[in-house]
C-alpha positions in Angstrom: 5.2 -3.4 16.6 7.8 -4.6 14.1 8.2 -3.7 10.5 5.9 -6.2 8.7 6.1 -4.5 5.3 8.0 -6.8 3.0 8.5 -7.1 -0.7 5.8 -9.4 -2.1 6.2 -11.3 -5.3 3.6 -11.2 -8.0 3.9 -12.4 -11.6 3.2 -9.7 -14.2 4.0 -9.6 -17.9 6.9 -7.1 -18.6 4.8 -5.0 -21.0 1.9 -4.8 -18.5 4.2 -3.8 -15.7 5.8 -1.1 -17.9 2.4 0.2 -19.0 1.2 0.2 -15.3 4.3 2.2 -14.3 3.6 4.8 -17.0 -0.1 5.1 -15.9 0.9 5.4 -12.2 3.4 8.1 -13.0 0.8 10.0 -15.0 -1.4 9.8 -11.9 1.4 11.1 -9.7 1.9 7.9 -7.7 4.0 4.8 -7.5 2.9 1.3 -8.4 3.3 0.4 -4.7 1.0 3.1 -3.6 -1.6 2.1 -6.2 -1.4 -1.6 -5.4 -1.7 -0.9 -1.6 -4.7 1.3 -2.2 -6.3 -1.4 -4.3 -5.7 -4.0 -1.6 -7.2 -1.6 1.1 -10.3 -1.1 -1.0 -10.8 -4.9 -1.6 -10.4 -5.6 2.2 -12.9 -2.7 3.0 -15.4 -3.9 0.5 -15.1 -7.7 0.9 -13.5 -8.3 4.3 -15.2 -9.5 7.4 -14.6 -8.3 10.9 -11.3 -10.1 11.3 -9.9 -8.7 8.0 -11.1 -5.2 8.8 -9.3 -5.4 12.2 -6.1 -6.6 10.5 -6.4 -3.7 8.1 -6.8 -1.2 11.0 -3.8 -2.7 12.8 -1.7 -2.5 9.6 -2.7 1.1 8.9 -1.8 2.0 12.5 1.6 0.3 12.1 2.4 2.1 8.9 1.3 5.5 10.3 3.4 5.0 13.4 6.5 4.0 11.3 6.0 7.0 9.0 5.8 9.4 12.0 9.3 8.3 13.0 10.8 9.1 9.5 13.0 12.1 9.3 11.5 14.7 7.1 8.1 13.1 7.0 5.2 15.5 6.5 2.2 14.6 8.8 -0.3 15.2 6.0 1.1 12.3 4.0 
């Protein structure tokens, strides 16, 4: 499996992006973590069988890639 995580472009007003950054930091997470969690929830809630399969494949790819990272803790 190749690395299919890429930067994605979304349009967000500067003030909203800054406020979101502050909120995420207060929650102990990054904006990317929060956005990815939101996407997963949406797919689980509204996706059909094909989307759920794609989600499973994506999660397996990310887990496999993280397992190869130096210094990665397995509980992350």
